[in-house]
Each structure stands twice: as structure tokens, then as C-alpha cells.
C-alpha positions as CSV (number, residue, x, y, z in Angstrom):
1,M,0.0,0.0,0.0
2,G,2.9,2.3,0.7
3,G,3.8,2.2,-3.0
4,D,0.4,3.7,-3.9
5,F,-0.2,6.2,-1.2
6,P,2.5,8.3,0.6
7,T,0.5,8.7,3.8
8,V,-2.3,6.9,5.7
9,N,-5.1,8.4,7.8
10,I,-5.6,6.8,11.2
11,Y,-9.0,6.7,12.8
12,R,-10.1,5.2,16.2
13,T,-13.1,5.3,18.6
14,G,-13.3,7.1,21.9
15,P,-13.4,5.3,25.2
16,N,-16.2,2.8,25.1
17,G,-17.3,4.4,21.8
18,T,-18.4,2.9,18.5
19,E,-17.9,5.7,16.0
20,F,-14.5,6.0,14.4
21,E,-13.0,9.6,14.2
22,Y,-9.9,10.9,12.6
23,L,-6.8,10.8,14.9
24,A,-3.7,11.5,12.8
25,S,-1.7,10.8,9.6
26,A,1.4,8.7,9.3
27,A,3.9,7.9,6.5
28,A,2.9,4.8,4.5
29,G,4.9,1.8,5.7
30,G,5.9,3.7,8.9
31,T,5.0,3.3,12.6
32,F,2.5,5.4,14.7
33,N,2.3,5.2,18.5
34,D,-1.0,6.1,20.0
35,D,-0.3,7.1,23.6
36,G,-3.7,8.7,24.2
37,S,-2.2,12.2,24.2
38,T,-3.6,13.1,20.7
39,A,-7.3,14.1,20.9
40,L,-9.8,12.9,18.3
41,S,-10.7,15.5,15.7
42,G,-14.4,14.7,15.6
43,T,-14.2,14.0,11.9
44,P,-16.0,10.7,11.3
45,I,-14.5,8.1,9.0
46,N,-16.0,8.2,5.5
47,E,-17.5,4.8,5.0
48,D,-19.4,5.8,1.8
49,T,-18.7,3.4,-1.0
50,L,-19.3,3.4,-4.7
51,T,-20.9,0.7,-6.8
52,G,-20.9,0.1,-10.5
53,N,-18.7,1.7,-13.2
54,Y,-18.0,5.4,-13.8
55,T,-16.4,7.6,-16.4
56,Y,-14.2,10.6,-15.6
57,M,-13.1,13.7,-17.4
58,V,-10.4,16.2,-16.3
59,T,-9.7,19.8,-16.9
60,Y,-6.6,22.0,-16.3
61,Y,-7.0,24.8,-13.9
62,S,-5.1,27.8,-12.5
63,S,-6.6,30.0,-9.8
64,G,-8.2,33.2,-11.3
65,D,-8.1,31.8,-14.9
66,P,-10.8,29.9,-16.9
67,E,-10.6,26.1,-16.9
68,S,-9.5,24.3,-19.9
69,R,-11.8,22.3,-22.2
70,P,-12.3,18.8,-20.7
71,S,-10.1,15.9,-21.7
72,S,-11.2,12.8,-23.5
73,F,-13.0,10.1,-21.3
74,L,-11.0,8.3,-18.6
75,G,-12.7,5.0,-18.1
76,P,-15.1,3.5,-17.6
77,K,-13.5,2.7,-14.3
78,S,-14.5,-0.2,-12.0
79,V,-15.1,0.1,-8.3
80,V,-12.6,-1.8,-6.0
81,D,-13.5,-2.1,-2.3
82,G,-16.0,0.8,-2.7
83,R,-13.4,3.1,-4.1
84,I,-11.9,4.2,-7.5
85,T,-8.3,5.1,-7.7
86,L,-7.1,7.4,-10.5
87,S,-3.5,8.0,-11.5
88,D,-1.4,9.0,-14.5
89,F,-3.4,12.0,-15.3
90,P,-2.5,13.9,-18.6
91,T,0.0,16.6,-18.0
92,P,-1.1,20.3,-18.5
93,P,0.3,21.8,-21.7
94,T,2.9,24.5,-21.7
95,P,1.5,27.9,-22.8
96,P,2.8,29.1,-26.2
97,A,5.1,32.1,-26.5
98,G,2.3,34.3,-27.8
99,G,-0.1,33.3,-25.0
100,G,-3.5,31.7,-25.7
101,F,-4.0,30.0,-22.3
102,P,-2.6,30.3,-18.8
103,A,0.1,28.1,-17.1
104,Y,-2.1,25.5,-15.4
105,D,-1.0,24.2,-12.0
106,S,-3.7,21.8,-11.0
107,I,-6.1,19.2,-12.4
108,R,-9.8,19.1,-11.7
109,I,-11.5,15.7,-11.8
110,Y,-15.2,15.3,-12.9
111,R,-17.4,12.2,-12.8
112,N,-20.7,11.2,-14.2
113,L,-23.5,9.6,-12.2
114,A,-24.9,6.1,-12.2
115,G,-28.2,7.4,-13.4
116,D,-26.9,10.3,-15.6
117,Q,-24.1,9.3,-18.0
118,N,-24.0,12.7,-19.9
119,N,-23.4,15.2,-17.1
120,F,-20.1,15.3,-15.1
121,Y,-19.7,16.7,-11.6
122,L,-16.6,17.9,-9.7
123,V,-15.2,15.2,-7.3
124,G,-11.7,16.6,-6.6
125,E,-8.6,18.5,-7.5
126,V,-5.0,17.3,-7.5
127,A,-1.6,18.6,-8.5
128,P,0.0,17.3,-11.7
129,G,1.5,13.9,-11.0
130,D,-0.6,13.1,-8.0
131,T,-3.0,10.1,-7.4
132,F,-6.7,10.5,-6.5
133,T,-9.1,8.1,-4.8
134,D,-12.8,8.7,-5.3
135,S,-15.4,7.6,-2.8
136,A,-18.0,10.4,-3.1
137,T,-21.5,9.2,-3.7
138,D,-23.7,10.5,-6.5
139,A,-25.9,12.4,-4.1
140,E,-22.9,14.2,-2.6
141,I,-21.5,15.6,-5.8
142,S,-24.7,16.3,-7.7
143,D,-26.2,18.7,-5.1
144,L,-25.5,22.0,-6.8
145,T,-26.9,24.0,-3.8
146,D,-23.6,23.1,-2.1
147,P,-21.1,25.9,-3.2
148,G,-18.4,23.3,-3.3
149,N,-20.1,21.3,-6.0
150,Q,-19.8,22.1,-9.7
151,L,-21.2,20.9,-13.0
152,L,-18.6,20.5,-15.8
153,D,-18.8,23.1,-18.6
154,M,-18.5,20.7,-21.6
155,D,-17.8,23.5,-24.0
156,G,-14.8,24.7,-22.1
157,P,-13.4,28.3,-22.4
158,A,-14.8,30.3,-25.2
159,V,-12.6,31.2,-28.2
160,N,-11.2,34.7,-28.5
161,S,-9.5,36.6,-31.2
162,N,-6.1,35.2,-30.2
163,T,-7.1,31.5,-30.1
164,L,-5.1,29.4,-32.6
165,L,-7.3,28.0,-35.4
166,T,-5.7,24.6,-34.9
167,D,-6.9,24.6,-31.3
168,V,-10.6,25.3,-32.2
169,L,-12.9,22.4,-31.4
170,R,-16.5,21.8,-32.0
171,R,-18.6,19.7,-29.6
172,D,-21.3,17.3,-30.6
173,G,-22.7,15.8,-27.4
174,L,-19.8,14.1,-25.6
175,T,-17.4,14.1,-28.6
176,Y,-15.1,16.8,-29.9
177,E,-14.1,17.5,-33.4
178,Q,-11.1,19.6,-34.5
179,V,-12.5,22.2,-36.9
180,F,-9.3,23.4,-38.6
181,S,-5.9,22.0,-39.5
182,E,-2.9,23.4,-41.3
183,G,-3.7,23.7,-45.0
184,T,-5.8,25.8,-47.4
185,L,-9.2,27.0,-46.4
186,S,-11.4,28.2,-49.3
187,Y,-14.6,30.2,-48.8
188,T,-17.4,30.8,-51.3
189,G,-20.0,33.2,-49.8
190,R,-23.2,34.6,-51.0
191,K,-24.6,38.2,-50.7
192,G,-28.1,39.2,-51.7
193,G,-28.6,35.8,-53.3
194,A,-25.5,36.1,-55.6
195,N,-22.3,34.2,-55.4
196,L,-19.2,36.2,-54.4
197,G,-16.5,34.0,-55.8
198,T,-14.0,31.9,-54.0
199,K,-11.2,33.2,-51.8
200,E,-8.5,31.2,-49.9
201,L,-6.8,31.5,-46.6
202,E,-3.6,29.6,-45.7
203,I,-3.8,28.2,-42.2
204,T,-0.5,27.7,-40.4
205,S,0.4,26.8,-36.9
206,T,0.2,30.5,-36.0
207,S,-3.1,31.4,-37.6
208,T,-5.6,32.8,-35.2
209,M,-9.3,33.4,-35.0
210,Q,-8.7,37.1,-35.8
211,D,-7.2,36.0,-39.1
212,L,-10.3,33.9,-39.8
213,L,-12.6,36.9,-38.9
214,D,-10.7,39.3,-41.2
215,F,-10.8,36.7,-44.0
216,I,-14.6,36.1,-43.8
217,S,-15.3,39.8,-43.6
218,D,-13.1,40.7,-46.5
219,A,-14.2,37.8,-48.7
220,S,-17.9,38.7,-47.9
221,G,-17.5,42.3,-49.1
222,I,-18.5,43.9,-45.8
223,Q,-17.5,47.5,-46.0
224,T,-16.0,49.2,-42.9
225,L,-13.2,51.4,-44.3
226,Q,-14.2,55.1,-44.3
227,V,-13.3,56.3,-47.8
228,D,-15.1,59.6,-47.4
229,S,-14.7,60.9,-43.8
230,S,-17.5,63.5,-44.4
231,N,-19.9,60.7,-45.4
232,P,-18.9,57.7,-43.2
233,I,-20.4,54.3,-43.6
234,P,-23.4,54.2,-41.2
235,R,-23.8,51.7,-38.4
236,S,-25.8,48.5,-39.2
237,D,-29.5,48.5,-38.5
238,N,-29.5,44.6,-38.4
239,N,-29.9,44.4,-34.6
240,I,-31.3,41.2,-33.2
241,T,-34.7,41.4,-31.6
242,G,-34.3,42.9,-28.1
243,E,-30.8,44.1,-28.8
244,S,-30.0,47.8,-28.5
245,G,-27.0,50.1,-29.1
246,D,-24.8,50.8,-32.1
247,L,-24.1,47.8,-34.3
248,V,-20.9,47.9,-36.4
249,A,-20.8,45.9,-39.6
250,G,-18.1,43.3,-39.7
251,A,-17.0,39.9,-38.2
252,Y,-16.2,39.5,-34.5
253,I,-16.5,37.1,-31.6
254,Q,-19.4,37.4,-29.2
255,D,-20.0,35.0,-26.3
256,G,-17.6,32.6,-27.9
257,K,-19.4,32.6,-31.3
258,I,-18.5,34.2,-34.6
259,R,-21.0,37.0,-35.4
260,L,-21.2,38.3,-38.9
261,V,-23.0,41.7,-39.4
262,S,-23.6,42.8,-42.9
263,N,-24.0,46.3,-44.3
264,N,-27.5,47.7,-44.5
265,G,-29.9,46.6,-47.2
266,E,-31.4,43.3,-48.4
267,A,-28.9,43.2,-51.3
268,N,-26.0,43.2,-48.8
269,A,-27.3,40.3,-46.7
270,V,-24.5,37.8,-46.3
271,D,-25.4,34.1,-46.4
272,I,-23.0,31.3,-45.4
273,E,-24.1,27.9,-46.4
274,L,-22.9,24.6,-45.0
275,S,-20.8,24.0,-48.1
276,A,-19.3,27.5,-48.1
277,F,-16.0,26.3,-46.5
278,R,-13.6,23.7,-47.9
279,L,-10.4,22.7,-46.2
280,T,-7.5,21.0,-48.0
281,D,-4.9,19.8,-45.5
282,E,-1.2,19.3,-46.1
283,L,-1.8,15.7,-47.3
284,G,-4.3,16.8,-49.9
285,Q,-7.3,15.5,-47.9
286,I,-10.4,17.6,-48.5
287,S,-13.0,18.2,-45.7
288,T,-15.9,20.6,-45.1
289,P,-15.6,22.4,-41.8
290,N,-19.1,22.6,-40.2
291,L,-19.3,26.1,-38.7
292,A,-23.1,25.9,-38.6
293,F,-23.8,29.5,-39.4
294,G,-27.5,30.6,-39.1
295,T,-29.5,33.8,-39.7
296,L,-30.6,35.4,-36.4
297,Q,-31.8,38.7,-38.0
298,E,-33.0,39.2,-41.6
299,A,-31.4,42.2,-43.4
300,I,-33.2,45.5,-43.1
301,G,-33.6,48.1,-45.9
302,Q,-35.0,48.0,-49.4
303,S,-32.2,47.9,-52.0
304,A,-31.3,46.9,-55.5
305,S,-28.2,45.4,-57.2
306,S,-26.7,44.9,-60.6
307,D,-24.0,42.5,-61.8
308,F,-22.0,43.3,-64.9
309,V,-18.6,42.6,-66.5
310,V,-15.8,45.0,-67.2
311,Y,-12.4,44.4,-68.9
312,D,-8.9,45.3,-67.9
313,S,-6.1,46.5,-70.2
314,L,-5.5,42.9,-71.4
315,G,-9.2,42.3,-72.1
316,V,-9.5,39.9,-69.1
317,P,-13.2,39.9,-67.9
318,I,-13.8,41.2,-64.3
319,N,-17.0,40.6,-62.5
320,V,-18.4,43.6,-60.6
321,R,-21.5,43.8,-58.4
322,V,-23.0,47.2,-57.4
323,S,-25.9,47.6,-54.9
324,A,-27.7,50.6,-53.6
325,T,-29.5,51.0,-50.3
326,L,-31.6,53.9,-48.8
327,E,-29.4,55.6,-46.3
328,S,-31.3,58.8,-45.3
329,R,-34.2,61.0,-46.2
330,T,-34.8,64.7,-45.5
331,D,-37.4,67.3,-46.6
332,Q,-35.3,68.2,-49.6
333,A,-33.5,65.0,-50.7
334,T,-33.3,61.2,-50.6
335,I,-29.9,59.7,-50.3
336,Y,-28.8,56.2,-51.2
337,R,-25.5,54.6,-50.6
338,W,-23.9,52.4,-53.3
339,Y,-21.5,49.5,-52.6
340,A,-19.3,47.8,-55.1
341,D,-17.7,44.4,-54.9
342,S,-15.4,42.4,-57.2
343,P,-14.2,38.9,-56.5
344,D,-11.5,39.6,-59.1
345,N,-9.9,42.3,-56.9
346,S,-6.4,41.1,-56.4
347,V,-4.3,42.6,-53.5
348,S,-1.2,40.9,-52.1
349,G,-1.8,39.5,-48.7
350,S,-5.5,40.3,-48.7
351,T,-8.8,38.8,-49.8
352,D,-10.8,42.0,-49.7
353,I,-13.4,42.2,-52.6
354,T,-14.7,45.7,-51.7
355,V,-13.8,48.2,-54.5
356,G,-15.9,51.3,-53.8
357,T,-18.7,53.0,-52.0
358,G,-20.4,56.4,-52.2
359,L,-23.6,58.3,-52.0
360,I,-26.3,59.1,-54.6
361,Q,-28.6,62.1,-54.0
362,F,-32.1,62.7,-55.5
363,D,-34.3,65.7,-55.2
364,G,-38.0,65.9,-54.2
365,N,-39.1,64.7,-57.7
366,G,-36.8,61.7,-57.7
367,N,-34.4,63.3,-60.2
368,F,-30.7,62.6,-59.9
369,V,-28.8,65.5,-58.3
370,T,-25.3,64.3,-57.5
371,A,-23.1,61.4,-56.6
372,T,-19.9,61.0,-54.5
373,E,-16.8,58.8,-55.0
374,E,-18.0,57.6,-58.4
375,T,-14.7,55.9,-59.2
376,I,-14.4,52.1,-58.8
377,S,-10.8,50.9,-58.4
378,I,-9.9,47.2,-58.9
379,N,-6.4,46.0,-58.1
380,R,-4.8,43.6,-60.5
381,Q,-1.7,42.6,-58.6
382,G,-0.1,39.4,-59.8
383,L,-1.2,40.2,-63.4
384,P,0.6,42.2,-66.1
385,S,-2.6,44.3,-66.5
386,V,-2.6,48.0,-65.6
387,S,-3.2,48.2,-61.9
388,P,-5.4,49.5,-60.4
389,M,-8.0,49.3,-63.1
390,Q,-10.3,52.3,-62.6
391,F,-13.5,53.3,-64.3
392,E,-16.2,55.9,-63.6
393,M,-19.8,55.1,-62.6
394,D,-22.4,57.4,-64.2
395,F,-25.6,57.5,-62.1
396,S,-27.2,60.4,-64.0
397,L,-29.9,58.1,-65.5
398,V,-30.9,56.7,-62.1
399,S,-34.1,58.0,-60.5
400,G,-35.2,57.8,-56.9
401,L,-38.9,57.2,-57.2
402,A,-41.1,55.1,-54.9
403,T,-41.7,51.6,-56.3
404,D,-42.8,48.3,-54.9
405,E,-39.5,46.8,-56.0
406,A,-36.3,48.7,-56.6
407,T,-34.1,47.9,-59.6
408,L,-30.7,48.8,-60.8
409,A,-29.1,48.0,-64.1
410,A,-25.9,48.7,-66.1
411,T,-27.2,49.9,-69.5
412,Q,-24.0,51.1,-71.3
413,Q,-20.2,50.7,-71.0
414,D,-17.3,51.6,-73.3
415,G,-15.2,48.5,-72.6
416,S,-15.4,45.1,-74.3
417,E,-13.8,41.7,-74.5
418,P,-11.1,41.0,-77.1
419,G,-12.3,40.5,-80.7
420,V,-11.1,39.9,-84.2
421,L,-11.9,41.8,-87.4
422,N,-14.8,40.1,-89.2
423,S,-15.6,42.7,-91.9
424,F,-15.4,46.3,-92.8
425,I,-17.4,48.9,-94.6
426,V,-16.5,52.2,-96.4
427,G,-18.7,55.2,-95.8
428,E,-19.4,58.1,-98.3
429,D,-17.1,60.2,-96.3
430,G,-14.3,57.7,-96.9
431,T,-14.2,56.4,-93.4
432,I,-13.2,52.7,-93.2
433,R,-15.1,51.1,-90.3
434,G,-14.2,47.6,-89.0
435,V,-16.8,45.3,-87.4
436,F,-15.3,42.9,-84.8
437,S,-16.4,39.5,-83.5
438,N,-17.3,41.0,-80.1
439,G,-19.9,43.3,-81.6
440,I,-17.8,46.4,-81.4
441,S,-17.1,48.6,-84.5
442,R,-14.2,50.9,-84.8
443,D,-12.9,53.4,-87.3
444,L,-9.8,51.8,-89.0
445,G,-8.8,54.5,-91.5
446,Q,-9.7,57.3,-93.8
447,L,-9.6,57.3,-97.6
448,Q,-8.0,60.3,-99.3
449,L,-8.9,61.4,-102.9
450,A,-7.1,63.6,-105.3
451,R,-8.5,66.0,-108.0
452,F,-6.4,67.2,-111.1
453,A,-7.0,70.2,-113.3
454,N,-6.4,68.0,-116.4
455,P,-7.5,64.4,-115.7
456,A,-6.9,63.4,-119.3
457,G,-3.2,63.9,-118.7
458,L,-3.0,61.0,-116.2
459,E,-0.7,58.2,-117.2
460,A,-2.2,54.6,-117.1
461,R,-0.1,52.1,-115.2
462,G,-2.5,49.1,-115.5
463,L,-4.8,47.4,-113.1
464,N,-6.9,50.6,-112.8
465,L,-3.9,52.5,-111.5
466,Y,-2.9,56.0,-112.8
467,A,0.0,58.3,-112.1
468,E,0.4,62.0,-112.2
469,G,1.5,63.2,-115.7
470,V,3.5,66.2,-116.9
471,N,0.4,68.2,-117.9
472,T,-2.2,67.1,-115.2
473,G,-1.5,70.0,-112.9
474,L,-0.9,69.7,-109.2
475,P,-3.2,67.4,-107.2
476,V,-5.8,68.8,-104.9
477,T,-6.2,66.2,-102.1
478,G,-8.7,65.9,-99.3
479,Q,-11.5,63.7,-97.9
480,P,-14.4,62.7,-100.1
481,G,-16.9,65.5,-100.5
482,E,-14.3,68.2,-99.8
483,N,-13.1,70.8,-102.3
484,G,-15.3,69.4,-105.1
485,I,-13.3,66.1,-105.1
486,G,-16.3,63.9,-105.1
487,T,-17.7,61.1,-102.9
488,V,-17.2,57.4,-102.4
489,I,-19.9,54.8,-102.9
490,G,-19.2,51.7,-100.9
491,G,-19.8,48.3,-102.5
492,A,-20.2,49.7,-106.0
493,L,-18.2,49.2,-109.2
494,E,-15.8,51.9,-110.2
495,L,-17.9,53.9,-112.7
496,S,-15.0,55.9,-114.1
497,N,-13.1,52.9,-115.4
498,T,-15.8,50.6,-116.6
499,D,-18.0,50.8,-119.8
500,I,-20.9,48.5,-118.9
501,G,-22.5,48.7,-122.4
502,K,-19.4,47.7,-124.2
503,D,-18.8,44.8,-121.7
504,L,-22.4,43.6,-122.3
505,V,-21.9,43.6,-126.2
506,E,-18.7,41.7,-125.9
507,L,-20.4,39.2,-123.6
508,V,-23.2,38.6,-126.1
509,L,-20.8,38.2,-129.0
510,A,-18.7,35.7,-127.1
511,S,-21.8,33.7,-126.2
512,T,-23.1,33.7,-129.9
513,Q,-19.7,32.6,-131.2
514,Y,-19.6,29.8,-128.7
515,R,-23.0,28.5,-129.8
516,G,-22.0,28.7,-133.5
517,N,-18.8,26.8,-132.9
518,S,-20.7,24.1,-131.0
519,R,-23.1,23.6,-134.0
520,V,-20.1,23.2,-136.5
521,I,-18.6,20.5,-134.3
522,T,-21.9,18.7,-134.0
523,T,-22.5,18.7,-137.8
524,T,-19.0,17.4,-138.5
525,Q,-19.4,14.6,-136.1
526,Q,-22.7,13.6,-137.7
527,L,-21.1,13.5,-141.2
528,I,-18.3,11.2,-140.0
529,D,-20.8,8.9,-138.4
530,E,-22.7,8.6,-141.7
531,L,-19.5,7.8,-143.7
532,L,-18.7,5.0,-141.3
533,N,-22.1,3.6,-141.6
534,L,-21.9,3.6,-145.5
535,R,-18.7,1.5,-145.5
536,R,-20.4,-1.2,-143.4
């Protein structure tokens, strides 16, 4: 017994008594002499015993700090002589250099009940390396009115912004699942019912919850940066029922849970589906982290959105989404805020898809008055395209009238995808206009004509080409229709060099001669055939 316990407790009865009370402690394997000088303590011997099998869980603890998340199950353990002895407890981990959890100095032990296998109650606390003997009855540890008793918090300490992603666990009943591992996390969000494109986050051993929050917020296009200090982005109106106070758009941790607050407007409502995340670990294994996002408050504010495609300097298509949401209304004006996102926005070290925001103001008749920050700027880092690619938004055709359903559409743009020349036409003014495969037409060149004082003096060079002669006079050049030069008729024969009547006469003569020659040949053949027949 001395090898298991360093000390033993000694109990005895009083004179002529029957109840055993605590007397003293002695070293295991040693000797104790009871000479009657040591008074009994009055603490009765604990004769409670356990029956059945029990399961234990332990946590790490340091006074003044939160307990750790519980360990995996220890057991089930069998009762021996009414007691259960536990040893070889797991050793508390060493805190990382950057913090994250305290330096634990004790181990708390929890046990379930014979009639309740799912809840665990505190039965004792030991120092790392110690042994513990459990003899407490179910009734003793489950009475939560006793301040010394405690029910195990199965979830453990809540995550915070400094929690390592590789330490994040998700509980399902009595089992724990590691949510993240080192690898590549891809995220495909939705906003206002539209896909936002896929962005990626590299998870390393030092990645924290704050890295994940920034990643989700940026890849969801939640705008928080104050581009125009005189017209800051307003607080979000998407408060949960019963919640008060200013609500800032973005991603943050609240009560150990990730909370995502979108910008105002139904078109800006962020939706994260179960399949939105995809994790590829270092071995190439693919999994779907189940973060179980759900909507607690529907987006507030009527809005409209429009998706369109623009092209960078290399003709690469870039998807852009613009939404507009009512921001304020006065006696003189109605003001909307527009937001612009592009999943093709490429910034080194960032997954931010926000590319612009500003205000649109309408008067009392719904007519456009003015707009602010109309330039959309899309970064193209990592590509040889001109970066940033910028273009202006023209809101002058937008009106702010009351309708049951707001709409927004891009009706015209001056950019296009790459195309090849399919055909061309020549106008009466001599303009050569090319028609390309992408539907765009462009001016390719301009014809120049020349007029001479004596056209008869031109020297023929063949193939309808003429050269200036010694007595033609100096050429007067210009565009068709200028200075009496004449005009150009596209798709027509060159009237000045072709005698259609003469050509028709020659065509008729050639046709007649062909028919005459054909008849001579036919007659000759018939005569030869007759001569051959006469000989036979």
C-alpha cells in the first residue's frame, strides 16, 4: 500500500465508543504510537462506498483563470472495495510564447452519475503527477446547492481573437471535433442571393481566430473602411430582436461565437451555407468544416443590385456587383449609398473584394442631383494588366422614385472583351469602319482622294492605276466631299473605269460565237458517223 499512497489516515473510537473519528496521519509503511495524548478530531471516517462503473473527465486549472476544455474520457473505471483510484493524469500543456491559455498548475476531476451518463460533476482537484481516490456518492457531488459542487462546462473556455485555429474544437454531445488543421481554407460566400466568388486562406500553426474573422469579412465584401470621412459608412440596422446600441458591420466574436454583421440593405445580406467552406490539408485530404452559421436577423432596408462585367487592359473579364440602399431621407432630398464588390480584386496578402462606395442624392421629384466617390478601383496585382483598373460610374440616368421593388441595371459601357476583325465597310465620307467579333465597331482608317485640273493627262499604269502626268497639274487632295473632289460609294463598281454597255456587247458576241462553234462541231461529227455507216 505504501507504494500507492505516501500517507495513511488513522481513525479510532473514543473510550467505550463505536464511532471512528480521525486521529492522525502517518507515512505509509511507517509506525505510529497512540499514547492517548492526541485528541480525536471529531471528523468521522468516510464509510461511503461506490458501486458500478463510472467515467471521468479532467480539466486543467489555475486560480483566477478559466478552466481548460475537458479531456477525453477516462474509463469507464470499475469500483474496487468501494473506491476508484485514478493516476497517470494527462500533463497540463505549456503555454505558447504568444499566449492563448494560462500556465495551469492543477487538475480538476469530474465524474458522471450512475443514473446520468451525460453530465459530469466535480469530485476533486489534484496537482499534476498526484493520485486521486474517489469515494464520493452521486448524491454528494450532484447537489449543486452546495457551493463546493460544480457541473462540468462541456464547451470549455470560449474562443477569443487570439485563439489558434488549430486549437478550435466543435462539440457534438460528448465528442469533440477539430475544426481546422494546417492547409488551405477556401470560402465561397453569397450576398443578396448572388455568389461572391471563392477566396483562400492559408492556415498555419500561428493562424488565429482574428485571421479567420478578417478573412470572412473581406471575402464577404462587408465594407467598414471610411473612404469619405465626411460621409462615413453608417452603423448597421440589423440588430437582433431585443438588442440595443450601435451595431458595427463586420465579423467579430461574441460570447464565444462568430458573429457576422452585414451592411444595411437586403442586397447586402451575407449568407454562409454549410458547403461554403472547404479545407484541403497538407496531405491533400479535403473536408468541409461545419461552422453551422445561421441567420438570427434578416437584413433590413430595401435595396437593388446589378451585376456586370468590365475588362482590364488585357481584355480579361472582371465581375463587378453594385448595390444601392436607402441611407437617409430629408425634406429636400433622398440619399442612397452604393456599394461595389469584385471577386477579381487582387491585392497581395488580402482577400478583400470591396472596390468602392459612395452616395447618390435625388431631389423631391426623384431626379438625380449628385453622386460622390464615383470611381471604382480594382487592383490587378499578380497580373501584367494595368493596376489599379479604374472606371467611372455614371448615375445620371438613375431616378429615386417610390416603387414596390427597386431595380438597378448597367445599360452602357465603353469597354469590351477581345475581338477579331470580321468585316469592314466604307462610308461616303471615306471612313473605313471595322466590325469585330465582339460586336464592337471601330474606325480603322480614312480614304484620301485627289483631283487634277487635267484628268486626261494622267498616265495609265495598268490594273486601274494611274499616275500624275506632266500636264495634269498639281493634285488637290482631301477627304471625299471636300473641295469638289467627289464622294465614295461603298460596295459599287468603279464607274469611271468601266463601260458596262461595251462589256455587255462583248459578252453577247462571245456567247453567240460559242454556240456557232458548237453547232459546227456537232455537224462534222454527224457526217463522220454517216460515212462510217456507208462502209459497213
